[in-house]
C-alpha positions in Angstrom: -11.0 -6.4 8.8 -7.4 -6.7 9.7 -3.9 -6.1 7.9 -3.5 -7.9 4.3 -1.6 -10.6 4.5 0.9 -12.7 2.3 1.9 -16.6 2.5 4.4 -17.9 0.7 4.0 -21.4 -0.1 7.0 -24.0 0.6 4.7 -27.1 -0.5 4.0 -30.0 1.9 0.9 -27.6 3.9 3.9 -25.8 4.8 3.7 -22.0 4.7 5.4 -18.2 5.2 3.9 -15.4 5.8 6.4 -13.1 3.8 3.5 -9.9 4.4 6.2 -7.5 6.5 9.6 -8.8 4.2 6.8 -8.1 1.2 5.4 -4.5 2.4 2.2 -5.7 1.3 0.1 -5.2 5.0 -1.3 -2.0 3.0 -2.8 0.7 5.0 -6.8 0.6 5.1 -9.2 0.1 7.6 -11.2 -3.0 5.6 -9.6 -5.0 2.5 -12.5 -6.6 0.8 -10.7 -8.6 -2.3 -7.1 -9.3 -4.0 -6.4 -9.9 -7.7 -3.1 -10.9 -8.9 -2.1 -9.0 -12.4 0.9 -8.6 -14.1 -0.2 -4.8 -15.0 3.1 -3.1 -15.8 3.9 -5.9 -18.5 6.7 -6.7 -16.6 6.9 -10.9 -16.0 5.8 -10.6 -12.9 2.6 -10.9 -10.6 1.4 -7.6 -9.1 -1.7 -7.3 -6.3 -4.0 -5.2 -6.9 -6.7 -4.9 -3.6 -10.2 -3.8 -3.3 -10.7 -1.4 0.1 -15.1 -0.8 1.4 -16.3 0.0 5.0 -16.8 3.1 6.5 -14.2 4.0 9.1 -13.3 7.5 9.8 -10.6 9.4 8.4 -10.0 6.3 5.7 -10.5 7.2 3.0 -11.3 3.3 1.2 -9.2 3.4 -1.7 -8.2 0.7 -4.1 -4.3 -0.1 -3.2 -2.4 -1.0 -5.8 0.8 -3.3 -5.2 4.1 -3.2 -8.3 6.0 -6.1 -7.8 9.6 -4.6 -7.4 11.7 -7.8 -6.6 10.4 -11.5 -7.5 10.4 -14.6 -6.2 13.5 -16.8 -7.8 12.5 -20.5 -8.1 10.3 -20.5 -5.2 12.8 -19.7 -2.4 13.1 -16.1 -0.6 10.1 -13.1 -1.1 9.1 -10.9 -3.5 8.2 -7.2 -2.3 6.1 -4.5 -3.2 5.9 -0.7 -3.4 
């Protein structure tokens, strides 16, 4: 249980937490699974997060994060809406 996390692999076992920059923190209480897929066929991977668990006021709906700014040459970070 906790916020979603997204890490950019910088190579040589170095990773950068780009969660905030990417906008994929999520709004649900308990994420239970994730898949990356190019859902809109634009050539960029999007993120689909499954949510579960019962928490008062949480509707447990899954979340789809559409990639709006892809990684370029392994630098920077993607952003999602």
